[in-house]
mmCIF file of the N, C-alpha and C atoms, coordinates in Angstrom:
data_MODEL
# 
_entry.id   MODEL 
# 
loop_
_atom_site.group_PDB 
_atom_site.id 
_atom_site.type_symbol 
_atom_site.label_atom_id 
_atom_site.label_alt_id 
_atom_site.label_comp_id 
_atom_site.label_asym_id 
_atom_site.label_entity_id 
_atom_site.label_seq_id 
_atom_site.pdbx_PDB_ins_code 
_atom_site.Cartn_x 
_atom_site.Cartn_y 
_atom_site.Cartn_z 
_atom_site.occupancy 
_atom_site.B_iso_or_equiv 
_atom_site.pdbx_formal_charge 
_atom_site.auth_seq_id 
_atom_site.auth_comp_id 
_atom_site.auth_asym_id 
_atom_site.auth_atom_id 
_atom_site.pdbx_PDB_model_num 
ATOM 1   N N  . MET A 1 1  ? 2.064   15.729  -29.213 1.00 0.00 ? 1  MET A N  1 
ATOM 2   C CA . MET A 1 1  ? 1.448   15.843  -30.512 1.00 0.00 ? 1  MET A CA 1 
ATOM 3   C C  . MET A 1 1  ? 0.757   14.525  -30.837 1.00 0.00 ? 1  MET A C  1 
ATOM 4   N N  . THR A 1 2  ? -0.474  14.603  -31.267 1.00 0.00 ? 2  THR A N  1 
ATOM 5   C CA . THR A 1 2  ? -1.211  13.395  -31.617 1.00 0.00 ? 2  THR A CA 1 
ATOM 6   C C  . THR A 1 2  ? -0.821  12.917  -33.009 1.00 0.00 ? 2  THR A C  1 
ATOM 7   N N  . THR A 1 3  ? -1.213  11.708  -33.328 1.00 0.00 ? 3  THR A N  1 
ATOM 8   C CA . THR A 1 3  ? -0.940  11.153  -34.651 1.00 0.00 ? 3  THR A CA 1 
ATOM 9   C C  . THR A 1 3  ? -1.592  11.993  -35.735 1.00 0.00 ? 3  THR A C  1 
ATOM 10  N N  . ILE A 1 4  ? -2.814  12.420  -35.508 1.00 0.00 ? 4  ILE A N  1 
ATOM 11  C CA . ILE A 1 4  ? -3.529  13.232  -36.494 1.00 0.00 ? 4  ILE A CA 1 
ATOM 12  C C  . ILE A 1 4  ? -2.814  14.560  -36.719 1.00 0.00 ? 4  ILE A C  1 
ATOM 13  N N  . GLU A 1 5  ? -2.383  15.200  -35.633 1.00 0.00 ? 5  GLU A N  1 
ATOM 14  C CA . GLU A 1 5  ? -1.654  16.466  -35.759 1.00 0.00 ? 5  GLU A CA 1 
ATOM 15  C C  . GLU A 1 5  ? -0.346  16.277  -36.522 1.00 0.00 ? 5  GLU A C  1 
ATOM 16  N N  . LEU A 1 6  ? 0.346   15.184  -36.225 1.00 0.00 ? 6  LEU A N  1 
ATOM 17  C CA . LEU A 1 6  ? 1.603   14.904  -36.906 1.00 0.00 ? 6  LEU A CA 1 
ATOM 18  C C  . LEU A 1 6  ? 1.371   14.676  -38.401 1.00 0.00 ? 6  LEU A C  1 
ATOM 19  N N  . LYS A 1 7  ? 0.340   13.923  -38.738 1.00 0.00 ? 7  LYS A N  1 
ATOM 20  C CA . LYS A 1 7  ? 0.015   13.695  -40.149 1.00 0.00 ? 7  LYS A CA 1 
ATOM 21  C C  . LYS A 1 7  ? -0.279  15.009  -40.865 1.00 0.00 ? 7  LYS A C  1 
ATOM 22  N N  . LYS A 1 8  ? -1.077  15.861  -40.233 1.00 0.00 ? 8  LYS A N  1 
ATOM 23  C CA . LYS A 1 8  ? -1.407  17.154  -40.836 1.00 0.00 ? 8  LYS A CA 1 
ATOM 24  C C  . LYS A 1 8  ? -0.154  17.991  -41.051 1.00 0.00 ? 8  LYS A C  1 
ATOM 25  N N  . GLN A 1 9  ? 0.730   17.993  -40.066 1.00 0.00 ? 9  GLN A N  1 
ATOM 26  C CA . GLN A 1 9  ? 1.969   18.762  -40.165 1.00 0.00 ? 9  GLN A CA 1 
ATOM 27  C C  . GLN A 1 9  ? 2.843   18.225  -41.307 1.00 0.00 ? 9  GLN A C  1 
ATOM 28  N N  . LEU A 1 10 ? 2.957   16.906  -41.392 1.00 0.00 ? 10 LEU A N  1 
ATOM 29  C CA . LEU A 1 10 ? 3.764   16.312  -42.461 1.00 0.00 ? 10 LEU A CA 1 
ATOM 30  C C  . LEU A 1 10 ? 3.173   16.594  -43.838 1.00 0.00 ? 10 LEU A C  1 
ATOM 31  N N  . ILE A 1 11 ? 1.862   16.461  -43.966 1.00 0.00 ? 11 ILE A N  1 
ATOM 32  C CA . ILE A 1 11 ? 1.200   16.754  -45.242 1.00 0.00 ? 11 ILE A CA 1 
ATOM 33  C C  . ILE A 1 11 ? 1.464   18.193  -45.652 1.00 0.00 ? 11 ILE A C  1 
ATOM 34  N N  . HIS A 1 12 ? 1.341   19.093  -44.713 1.00 0.00 ? 12 HIS A N  1 
ATOM 35  C CA . HIS A 1 12 ? 1.570   20.508  -45.002 1.00 0.00 ? 12 HIS A CA 1 
ATOM 36  C C  . HIS A 1 12 ? 3.016   20.742  -45.450 1.00 0.00 ? 12 HIS A C  1 
ATOM 37  N N  . ARG A 1 13 ? 3.956   20.172  -44.731 1.00 0.00 ? 13 ARG A N  1 
ATOM 38  C CA . ARG A 1 13 ? 5.374   20.383  -45.070 1.00 0.00 ? 13 ARG A CA 1 
ATOM 39  C C  . ARG A 1 13 ? 5.732   19.738  -46.402 1.00 0.00 ? 13 ARG A C  1 
ATOM 40  N N  . ILE A 1 14 ? 5.189   18.555  -46.665 1.00 0.00 ? 14 ILE A N  1 
ATOM 41  C CA . ILE A 1 14 ? 5.457   17.891  -47.945 1.00 0.00 ? 14 ILE A CA 1 
ATOM 42  C C  . ILE A 1 14 ? 4.882   18.702  -49.097 1.00 0.00 ? 14 ILE A C  1 
ATOM 43  N N  . SER A 1 15 ? 3.719   19.298  -48.885 1.00 0.00 ? 15 SER A N  1 
ATOM 44  C CA . SER A 1 15 ? 3.090   20.084  -49.961 1.00 0.00 ? 15 SER A CA 1 
ATOM 45  C C  . SER A 1 15 ? 3.925   21.307  -50.339 1.00 0.00 ? 15 SER A C  1 
ATOM 46  N N  . GLU A 1 16 ? 4.819   21.735  -49.474 1.00 0.00 ? 16 GLU A N  1 
ATOM 47  C CA . GLU A 1 16 ? 5.667   22.898  -49.750 1.00 0.00 ? 16 GLU A CA 1 
ATOM 48  C C  . GLU A 1 16 ? 6.985   22.526  -50.428 1.00 0.00 ? 16 GLU A C  1 
ATOM 49  N N  . ILE A 1 17 ? 7.275   21.231  -50.572 1.00 0.00 ? 17 ILE A N  1 
ATOM 50  C CA . ILE A 1 17 ? 8.547   20.789  -51.154 1.00 0.00 ? 17 ILE A CA 1 
ATOM 51  C C  . ILE A 1 17 ? 8.425   20.749  -52.673 1.00 0.00 ? 17 ILE A C  1 
ATOM 52  N N  . ASP A 1 18 ? 9.418   21.339  -53.354 1.00 0.00 ? 18 ASP A N  1 
ATOM 53  C CA . ASP A 1 18 ? 9.453   21.334  -54.807 1.00 0.00 ? 18 ASP A CA 1 
ATOM 54  C C  . ASP A 1 18 ? 10.578  20.460  -55.364 1.00 0.00 ? 18 ASP A C  1 
ATOM 55  N N  . ASP A 1 19 ? 11.440  19.985  -54.510 1.00 0.00 ? 19 ASP A N  1 
ATOM 56  C CA . ASP A 1 19 ? 12.583  19.165  -54.926 1.00 0.00 ? 19 ASP A CA 1 
ATOM 57  C C  . ASP A 1 19 ? 12.090  17.756  -55.266 1.00 0.00 ? 19 ASP A C  1 
ATOM 58  N N  . GLU A 1 20 ? 12.094  17.439  -56.576 1.00 0.00 ? 20 GLU A N  1 
ATOM 59  C CA . GLU A 1 20 ? 11.553  16.157  -57.021 1.00 0.00 ? 20 GLU A CA 1 
ATOM 60  C C  . GLU A 1 20 ? 12.319  14.962  -56.461 1.00 0.00 ? 20 GLU A C  1 
ATOM 61  N N  . SER A 1 21 ? 13.632  15.049  -56.378 1.00 0.00 ? 21 SER A N  1 
ATOM 62  C CA . SER A 1 21 ? 14.412  13.920  -55.862 1.00 0.00 ? 21 SER A CA 1 
ATOM 63  C C  . SER A 1 21 ? 14.123  13.691  -54.377 1.00 0.00 ? 21 SER A C  1 
ATOM 64  N N  . PHE A 1 22 ? 13.906  14.774  -53.637 1.00 0.00 ? 22 PHE A N  1 
ATOM 65  C CA . PHE A 1 22 ? 13.566  14.641  -52.221 1.00 0.00 ? 22 PHE A CA 1 
ATOM 66  C C  . PHE A 1 22 ? 12.178  14.008  -52.070 1.00 0.00 ? 22 PHE A C  1 
ATOM 67  N N  . LEU A 1 23 ? 11.247  14.426  -52.906 1.00 0.00 ? 23 LEU A N  1 
ATOM 68  C CA . LEU A 1 23 ? 9.900   13.842  -52.872 1.00 0.00 ? 23 LEU A CA 1 
ATOM 69  C C  . LEU A 1 23 ? 9.945   12.361  -53.255 1.00 0.00 ? 23 LEU A C  1 
ATOM 70  N N  . GLN A 1 24 ? 10.809  12.003  -54.222 1.00 0.00 ? 24 GLN A N  1 
ATOM 71  C CA . GLN A 1 24 ? 10.967  10.590  -54.587 1.00 0.00 ? 24 GLN A CA 1 
ATOM 72  C C  . GLN A 1 24 ? 11.516  9.792   -53.409 1.00 0.00 ? 24 GLN A C  1 
ATOM 73  N N  . ALA A 1 25 ? 12.429  10.387  -52.660 1.00 0.00 ? 25 ALA A N  1 
ATOM 74  C CA . ALA A 1 25 ? 12.988  9.714   -51.485 1.00 0.00 ? 25 ALA A CA 1 
ATOM 75  C C  . ALA A 1 25 ? 11.907  9.470   -50.431 1.00 0.00 ? 25 ALA A C  1 
ATOM 76  N N  . ILE A 1 26 ? 11.066  10.470  -50.220 1.00 0.00 ? 26 ILE A N  1 
ATOM 77  C CA . ILE A 1 26 ? 9.952   10.316  -49.274 1.00 0.00 ? 26 ILE A CA 1 
ATOM 78  C C  . ILE A 1 26 ? 9.014   9.218   -49.754 1.00 0.00 ? 26 ILE A C  1 
ATOM 79  N N  . LYS A 1 27 ? 8.728   9.214   -51.054 1.00 0.00 ? 27 LYS A N  1 
ATOM 80  C CA . LYS A 1 27 ? 7.846   8.190   -51.627 1.00 0.00 ? 27 LYS A CA 1 
ATOM 81  C C  . LYS A 1 27 ? 8.430   6.797   -51.421 1.00 0.00 ? 27 LYS A C  1 
ATOM 82  N N  . THR A 1 28 ? 9.740   6.669   -51.628 1.00 0.00 ? 28 THR A N  1 
ATOM 83  C CA . THR A 1 28 ? 10.401  5.374   -51.424 1.00 0.00 ? 28 THR A CA 1 
ATOM 84  C C  . THR A 1 28 ? 10.246  4.901   -49.982 1.00 0.00 ? 28 THR A C  1 
ATOM 85  N N  . ILE A 1 29 ? 10.426  5.802   -49.038 1.00 0.00 ? 29 ILE A N  1 
ATOM 86  C CA . ILE A 1 29 ? 10.260  5.457   -47.619 1.00 0.00 ? 29 ILE A CA 1 
ATOM 87  C C  . ILE A 1 29 ? 8.827   5.014   -47.356 1.00 0.00 ? 29 ILE A C  1 
ATOM 88  N N  . LEU A 1 30 ? 7.867   5.772   -47.861 1.00 0.00 ? 30 LEU A N  1 
ATOM 89  C CA . LEU A 1 30 ? 6.455   5.436   -47.639 1.00 0.00 ? 30 LEU A CA 1 
ATOM 90  C C  . LEU A 1 30 ? 6.085   4.120   -48.302 1.00 0.00 ? 30 LEU A C  1 
ATOM 91  N N  . ASP A 1 31 ? 6.587   3.892   -49.522 1.00 0.00 ? 31 ASP A N  1 
ATOM 92  C CA . ASP A 1 31 ? 6.301   2.637   -50.225 1.00 0.00 ? 31 ASP A CA 1 
ATOM 93  C C  . ASP A 1 31 ? 6.853   1.442   -49.469 1.00 0.00 ? 31 ASP A C  1 
ATOM 94  N N  . SER A 1 32 ? 8.059   1.575   -48.941 1.00 0.00 ? 32 SER A N  1 
ATOM 95  C CA . SER A 1 32 ? 8.662   0.453   -48.224 1.00 0.00 ? 32 SER A CA 1 
ATOM 96  C C  . SER A 1 32 ? 7.898   0.153   -46.941 1.00 0.00 ? 32 SER A C  1 
ATOM 97  N N  . LYS A 1 33 ? 7.397   1.181   -46.277 1.00 0.00 ? 33 LYS A N  1 
ATOM 98  C CA . LYS A 1 33 ? 6.626   0.979   -45.053 1.00 0.00 ? 33 LYS A CA 1 
ATOM 99  C C  . LYS A 1 33 ? 5.304   0.297   -45.372 1.00 0.00 ? 33 LYS A C  1 
ATOM 100 N N  . THR A 1 34 ? 4.659   0.717   -46.437 1.00 0.00 ? 34 THR A N  1 
ATOM 101 C CA . THR A 1 34 ? 3.384   0.127   -46.840 1.00 0.00 ? 34 THR A CA 1 
ATOM 102 C C  . THR A 1 34 ? 3.571   -1.325  -47.234 1.00 0.00 ? 34 THR A C  1 
ATOM 103 N N  . GLN A 1 35 ? 4.616   -1.615  -47.978 1.00 0.00 ? 35 GLN A N  1 
ATOM 104 C CA . GLN A 1 35 ? 4.862   -2.983  -48.419 1.00 0.00 ? 35 GLN A CA 1 
ATOM 105 C C  . GLN A 1 35 ? 5.148   -3.903  -47.246 1.00 0.00 ? 35 GLN A C  1 
ATOM 106 N N  . SER A 1 36 ? 5.832   -3.404  -46.233 1.00 0.00 ? 36 SER A N  1 
ATOM 107 C CA . SER A 1 36 ? 6.167   -4.253  -45.097 1.00 0.00 ? 36 SER A CA 1 
ATOM 108 C C  . SER A 1 36 ? 4.955   -4.550  -44.230 1.00 0.00 ? 36 SER A C  1 
ATOM 109 N N  . GLN A 1 37 ? 3.885   -3.781  -44.380 1.00 0.00 ? 37 GLN A N  1 
ATOM 110 C CA . GLN A 1 37 ? 2.690   -4.000  -43.576 1.00 0.00 ? 37 GLN A CA 1 
ATOM 111 C C  . GLN A 1 37 ? 1.679   -4.910  -44.268 1.00 0.00 ? 37 GLN A C  1 
ATOM 112 N N  . VAL A 1 38 ? 1.906   -5.210  -45.543 1.00 0.00 ? 38 VAL A N  1 
ATOM 113 C CA . VAL A 1 38 ? 0.985   -6.057  -46.283 1.00 0.00 ? 38 VAL A CA 1 
ATOM 114 C C  . VAL A 1 38 ? 1.407   -7.499  -46.106 1.00 0.00 ? 38 VAL A C  1 
ATOM 115 N N  . LEU A 1 39 ? 0.500   -8.308  -45.640 1.00 0.00 ? 39 LEU A N  1 
ATOM 116 C CA . LEU A 1 39 ? 0.774   -9.721  -45.423 1.00 0.00 ? 39 LEU A CA 1 
ATOM 117 C C  . LEU A 1 39 ? -0.019  -10.521 -46.440 1.00 0.00 ? 39 LEU A C  1 
ATOM 118 N N  . THR A 1 40 ? 0.667   -11.271 -47.262 1.00 0.00 ? 40 THR A N  1 
ATOM 119 C CA . THR A 1 40 ? 0.004   -12.087 -48.272 1.00 0.00 ? 40 THR A CA 1 
ATOM 120 C C  . THR A 1 40 ? -0.049  -13.517 -47.767 1.00 0.00 ? 40 THR A C  1 
ATOM 121 N N  . LEU A 1 41 ? -1.253  -14.064 -47.733 1.00 0.00 ? 41 LEU A N  1 
ATOM 122 C CA . LEU A 1 41 ? -1.448  -15.420 -47.242 1.00 0.00 ? 41 LEU A CA 1 
ATOM 123 C C  . LEU A 1 41 ? -1.814  -16.351 -48.385 1.00 0.00 ? 41 LEU A C  1 
ATOM 124 N N  . THR A 1 42 ? -1.383  -17.594 -48.260 1.00 0.00 ? 42 THR A N  1 
ATOM 125 C CA . THR A 1 42 ? -1.784  -18.608 -49.229 1.00 0.00 ? 42 THR A CA 1 
ATOM 126 C C  . THR A 1 42 ? -3.194  -19.069 -48.879 1.00 0.00 ? 42 THR A C  1 
ATOM 127 N N  . ASP A 1 43 ? -3.818  -19.793 -49.794 1.00 0.00 ? 43 ASP A N  1 
ATOM 128 C CA . ASP A 1 43 ? -5.147  -20.348 -49.524 1.00 0.00 ? 43 ASP A CA 1 
ATOM 129 C C  . ASP A 1 43 ? -5.100  -21.290 -48.332 1.00 0.00 ? 43 ASP A C  1 
ATOM 130 N N  . GLU A 1 44 ? -4.033  -22.075 -48.226 1.00 0.00 ? 44 GLU A N  1 
ATOM 131 C CA . GLU A 1 44 ? -3.885  -23.003 -47.100 1.00 0.00 ? 44 GLU A CA 1 
ATOM 132 C C  . GLU A 1 44 ? -3.808  -22.251 -45.780 1.00 0.00 ? 44 GLU A C  1 
ATOM 133 N N  . GLN A 1 45 ? -3.078  -21.154 -45.773 1.00 0.00 ? 45 GLN A N  1 
ATOM 134 C CA . GLN A 1 45 ? -2.964  -20.367 -44.542 1.00 0.00 ? 45 GLN A CA 1 
ATOM 135 C C  . GLN A 1 45 ? -4.314  -19.775 -44.151 1.00 0.00 ? 45 GLN A C  1 
ATOM 136 N N  . ARG A 1 46 ? -5.058  -19.281 -45.131 1.00 0.00 ? 46 ARG A N  1 
ATOM 137 C CA . ARG A 1 46 ? -6.394  -18.738 -44.845 1.00 0.00 ? 46 ARG A CA 1 
ATOM 138 C C  . ARG A 1 46 ? -7.311  -19.810 -44.261 1.00 0.00 ? 46 ARG A C  1 
ATOM 139 N N  . LEU A 1 47 ? -7.243  -21.024 -44.824 1.00 0.00 ? 47 LEU A N  1 
ATOM 140 C CA . LEU A 1 47 ? -8.059  -22.123 -44.310 1.00 0.00 ? 47 LEU A CA 1 
ATOM 141 C C  . LEU A 1 47 ? -7.671  -22.468 -42.876 1.00 0.00 ? 47 LEU A C  1 
ATOM 142 N N  . GLU A 1 48 ? -6.373  -22.479 -42.593 1.00 0.00 ? 48 GLU A N  1 
ATOM 143 C CA . GLU A 1 48 ? -5.908  -22.760 -41.233 1.00 0.00 ? 48 GLU A CA 1 
ATOM 144 C C  . GLU A 1 48 ? -6.406  -21.709 -40.247 1.00 0.00 ? 48 GLU A C  1 
ATOM 145 N N  . ILE A 1 49 ? -6.373  -20.459 -40.663 1.00 0.00 ? 49 ILE A N  1 
ATOM 146 C CA . ILE A 1 49 ? -6.842  -19.377 -39.792 1.00 0.00 ? 49 ILE A CA 1 
ATOM 147 C C  . ILE A 1 49 ? -8.342  -19.528 -39.540 1.00 0.00 ? 49 ILE A C  1 
ATOM 148 N N  . ARG A 1 50 ? -9.102  -19.812 -40.583 1.00 0.00 ? 50 ARG A N  1 
ATOM 149 C CA . ARG A 1 50 ? -10.559 -20.030 -40.397 1.00 0.00 ? 50 ARG A CA 1 
ATOM 150 C C  . ARG A 1 50 ? -10.823 -21.188 -39.453 1.00 0.00 ? 50 ARG A C  1 
ATOM 151 N N  . ALA A 1 51 ? -10.088 -22.291 -39.654 1.00 0.00 ? 51 ALA A N  1 
ATOM 152 C CA . ALA A 1 51 ? -10.274 -23.463 -38.783 1.00 0.00 ? 51 ALA A CA 1 
ATOM 153 C C  . ALA A 1 51 ? -9.915  -23.120 -37.341 1.00 0.00 ? 51 ALA A C  1 
ATOM 154 N N  . SER A 1 52 ? -8.849  -22.372 -37.161 1.00 0.00 ? 52 SER A N  1 
ATOM 155 C CA . SER A 1 52 ? -8.441  -21.978 -35.813 1.00 0.00 ? 52 SER A CA 1 
ATOM 156 C C  . SER A 1 52 ? -9.489  -21.097 -35.150 1.00 0.00 ? 52 SER A C  1 
ATOM 157 N N  . ARG A 1 53 ? -10.034 -20.163 -35.916 1.00 0.00 ? 53 ARG A N  1 
ATOM 158 C CA . ARG A 1 53 ? -11.079 -19.297 -35.364 1.00 0.00 ? 53 ARG A CA 1 
ATOM 159 C C  . ARG A 1 53 ? -12.316 -20.093 -34.969 1.00 0.00 ? 53 ARG A C  1 
ATOM 160 N N  . MET A 1 54 ? -12.650 -21.099 -35.767 1.00 0.00 ? 54 MET A N  1 
ATOM 161 C CA . MET A 1 54 ? -13.802 -21.947 -35.429 1.00 0.00 ? 54 MET A CA 1 
ATOM 162 C C  . MET A 1 54 ? -13.523 -22.717 -34.140 1.00 0.00 ? 54 MET A C  1 
ATOM 163 N N  . GLN A 1 55 ? -12.298 -23.229 -33.994 1.00 0.00 ? 55 GLN A N  1 
ATOM 164 C CA . GLN A 1 55 ? -11.935 -23.946 -32.767 1.00 0.00 ? 55 GLN A CA 1 
ATOM 165 C C  . GLN A 1 55 ? -12.013 -23.024 -31.559 1.00 0.00 ? 55 GLN A C  1 
ATOM 166 N N  . ILE A 1 56 ? -11.534 -21.827 -31.706 1.00 0.00 ? 56 ILE A N  1 
ATOM 167 C CA . ILE A 1 56 ? -11.601 -20.864 -30.599 1.00 0.00 ? 56 ILE A CA 1 
ATOM 168 C C  . ILE A 1 56 ? -13.050 -20.581 -30.251 1.00 0.00 ? 56 ILE A C  1 
ATOM 169 N N  . GLY A 1 57 ? -13.885 -20.405 -31.270 1.00 0.00 ? 57 GLY A N  1 
ATOM 170 C CA . GLY A 1 57 ? -15.306 -20.153 -31.045 1.00 0.00 ? 57 GLY A CA 1 
ATOM 171 C C  . GLY A 1 57 ? -15.984 -21.288 -30.293 1.00 0.00 ? 57 GLY A C  1 
ATOM 172 N N  . LYS A 1 58 ? -15.506 -22.509 -30.493 1.00 0.00 ? 58 LYS A N  1 
ATOM 173 C CA . LYS A 1 58 ? -16.061 -23.683 -29.811 1.00 0.00 ? 58 LYS A CA 1 
ATOM 174 C C  . LYS A 1 58 ? -15.400 -23.920 -28.453 1.00 0.00 ? 58 LYS A C  1 
ATOM 175 N N  . GLY A 1 59 ? -14.447 -23.075 -28.104 1.00 0.00 ? 59 GLY A N  1 
ATOM 176 C CA . GLY A 1 59 ? -13.751 -23.246 -26.826 1.00 0.00 ? 59 GLY A CA 1 
ATOM 177 C C  . GLY A 1 59 ? -12.668 -24.304 -26.876 1.00 0.00 ? 59 GLY A C  1 
ATOM 178 N N  . GLU A 1 60 ? -12.266 -24.712 -28.066 1.00 0.00 ? 60 GLU A N  1 
ATOM 179 C CA . GLU A 1 60 ? -11.252 -25.751 -28.224 1.00 0.00 ? 60 GLU A CA 1 
ATOM 180 C C  . GLU A 1 60 ? -9.858  -25.131 -28.266 1.00 0.00 ? 60 GLU A C  1 
ATOM 181 N N  . PHE A 1 61 ? -9.425  -24.623 -27.120 1.00 0.00 ? 61 PHE A N  1 
ATOM 182 C CA . PHE A 1 61 ? -8.102  -24.028 -27.010 1.00 0.00 ? 61 PHE A CA 1 
ATOM 183 C C  . PHE A 1 61 ? -7.682  -24.083 -25.551 1.00 0.00 ? 61 PHE A C  1 
ATOM 184 N N  . ILE A 1 62 ? -6.413  -23.775 -25.310 1.00 0.00 ? 62 ILE A N  1 
ATOM 185 C CA . ILE A 1 62 ? -5.902  -23.734 -23.943 1.00 0.00 ? 62 ILE A CA 1 
ATOM 186 C C  . ILE A 1 62 ? -5.159  -22.417 -23.766 1.00 0.00 ? 62 ILE A C  1 
ATOM 187 N N  . GLU A 1 63 ? -5.381  -21.769 -22.658 1.00 0.00 ? 63 GLU A N  1 
ATOM 188 C CA . GLU A 1 63 ? -4.695  -20.513 -22.352 1.00 0.00 ? 63 GLU A CA 1 
ATOM 189 C C  . GLU A 1 63 ? -3.207  -20.789 -22.142 1.00 0.00 ? 63 GLU A C  1 
ATOM 190 N N  . GLN A 1 64 ? -2.371  -19.833 -22.476 1.00 0.00 ? 64 GLN A N  1 
ATOM 191 C CA . GLN A 1 64 ? -0.922  -20.010 -22.354 1.00 0.00 ? 64 GLN A CA 1 
ATOM 192 C C  . GLN A 1 64 ? -0.515  -20.335 -20.917 1.00 0.00 ? 64 GLN A C  1 
ATOM 193 N N  . ALA A 1 65 ? -1.121  -19.673 -19.950 1.00 0.00 ? 65 ALA A N  1 
ATOM 194 C CA . ALA A 1 65 ? -0.776  -19.916 -18.543 1.00 0.00 ? 65 ALA A CA 1 
ATOM 195 C C  . ALA A 1 65 ? -1.099  -21.361 -18.154 1.00 0.00 ? 65 ALA A C  1 
ATOM 196 N N  . ASP A 1 66 ? -2.235  -21.870 -18.622 1.00 0.00 ? 66 ASP A N  1 
ATOM 197 C CA . ASP A 1 66 ? -2.605  -23.257 -18.332 1.00 0.00 ? 66 ASP A CA 1 
ATOM 198 C C  . ASP A 1 66 ? -1.649  -24.235 -19.007 1.00 0.00 ? 66 ASP A C  1 
ATOM 199 N N  . LEU A 1 67 ? -1.278  -23.928 -20.232 1.00 0.00 ? 67 LEU A N  1 
ATOM 200 C CA . LEU A 1 67 ? -0.333  -24.773 -20.955 1.00 0.00 ? 67 LEU A CA 1 
ATOM 201 C C  . LEU A 1 67 ? 1.024   -24.782 -20.257 1.00 0.00 ? 67 LEU A C  1 
ATOM 202 N N  . ASP A 1 68 ? 1.469   -23.616 -19.812 1.00 0.00 ? 68 ASP A N  1 
ATOM 203 C CA . ASP A 1 68 ? 2.736   -23.529 -19.076 1.00 0.00 ? 68 ASP A CA 1 
ATOM 204 C C  . ASP A 1 68 ? 2.693   -24.382 -17.812 1.00 0.00 ? 68 ASP A C  1 
ATOM 205 N N  . GLU A 1 69 ? 1.566   -24.300 -17.115 1.00 0.00 ? 69 GLU A N  1 
ATOM 206 C CA . GLU A 1 69 ? 1.421   -25.077 -15.884 1.00 0.00 ? 69 GLU A CA 1 
ATOM 207 C C  . GLU A 1 69 ? 1.473   -26.574 -16.181 1.00 0.00 ? 69 GLU A C  1 
ATOM 208 N N  . LYS A 1 70 ? 0.756   -27.014 -17.203 1.00 0.00 ? 70 LYS A N  1 
ATOM 209 C CA . LYS A 1 70 ? 0.775   -28.438 -17.577 1.00 0.00 ? 70 LYS A CA 1 
ATOM 210 C C  . LYS A 1 70 ? 2.176   -28.871 -17.990 1.00 0.00 ? 70 LYS A C  1 
ATOM 211 N N  . PHE A 1 71 ? 2.848   -28.014 -18.747 1.00 0.00 ? 71 PHE A N  1 
ATOM 212 C CA . PHE A 1 71 ? 4.209   -28.348 -19.183 1.00 0.00 ? 71 PHE A CA 1 
ATOM 213 C C  . PHE A 1 71 ? 5.143   -28.475 -17.985 1.00 0.00 ? 71 PHE A C  1 
ATOM 214 N N  . ASN A 1 72 ? 5.040   -27.535 -17.060 1.00 0.00 ? 72 ASN A N  1 
ATOM 215 C CA . ASN A 1 72 ? 5.904   -27.570 -15.880 1.00 0.00 ? 72 ASN A CA 1 
ATOM 216 C C  . ASN A 1 72 ? 5.656   -28.829 -15.049 1.00 0.00 ? 72 ASN A C  1 
ATOM 217 N N  . LYS A 1 73 ? 4.392   -29.236 -14.913 1.00 0.00 ? 73 LYS A N  1 
ATOM 218 C CA . LYS A 1 73 ? 4.082   -30.483 -14.194 1.00 0.00 ? 73 LYS A CA 1 
ATOM 219 C C  . LYS A 1 73 ? 4.667   -31.665 -14.922 1.00 0.00 ? 73 LYS A C  1 
ATOM 220 N N  . TRP A 1 74 ? 4.518   -31.692 -16.233 1.00 0.00 ? 74 TRP A N  1 
ATOM 221 C CA . TRP A 1 74 ? 5.062   -32.789 -17.032 1.00 0.00 ? 74 TRP A CA 1 
ATOM 222 C C  . TRP A 1 74 ? 6.591   -32.826 -16.915 1.00 0.00 ? 74 TRP A C  1 
ATOM 223 N N  . GLN A 1 75 ? 7.205   -31.662 -17.009 1.00 0.00 ? 75 GLN A N  1 
ATOM 224 C CA . GLN A 1 75 ? 8.667   -31.556 -16.945 1.00 0.00 ? 75 GLN A CA 1 
ATOM 225 C C  . GLN A 1 75 ? 9.191   -32.022 -15.588 1.00 0.00 ? 75 GLN A C  1 
ATOM 226 N N  . SER A 1 76 ? 8.491   -31.672 -14.515 1.00 0.00 ? 76 SER A N  1 
ATOM 227 C CA . SER A 1 76 ? 8.971   -32.049 -13.182 1.00 0.00 ? 76 SER A CA 1 
ATOM 228 C C  . SER A 1 76 ? 8.727   -33.524 -12.871 1.00 0.00 ? 76 SER A C  1 
ATOM 229 N N  . SER A 1 77 ? 7.832   -34.163 -13.603 1.00 0.00 ? 77 SER A N  1 
ATOM 230 C CA . SER A 1 77 ? 7.542   -35.589 -13.353 1.00 0.00 ? 77 SER A CA 1 
ATOM 231 C C  . SER A 1 77 ? 8.528   -36.496 -14.081 1.00 0.00 ? 77 SER A C  1 
ATOM 232 N N  . LYS A 1 78 ? 9.403   -35.944 -14.880 1.00 0.00 ? 78 LYS A N  1 
ATOM 233 C CA . LYS A 1 78 ? 10.380  -36.763 -15.619 1.00 0.00 ? 78 LYS A CA 1 
ATOM 234 C C  . LYS A 1 78 ? 11.473  -37.277 -14.723 1.00 0.00 ? 78 LYS A C  1 
# 
């Protein structure tokens, strides 16, 4: 079953429910899921993300594999 099919099935089944307390329970579940997906950033965090994106755009970054390799060389030279 695809996500779209599942959504349609759930919408249809929910539309047939008349039990208000059960519908409130479903709403609570949906509200909690929505709230957990919302990420609120401070202005400082937004600025850091913009600066990071600019650095990436300029090629000012190191791939994780390269960093691991450099770290391992540094660690073994101790």
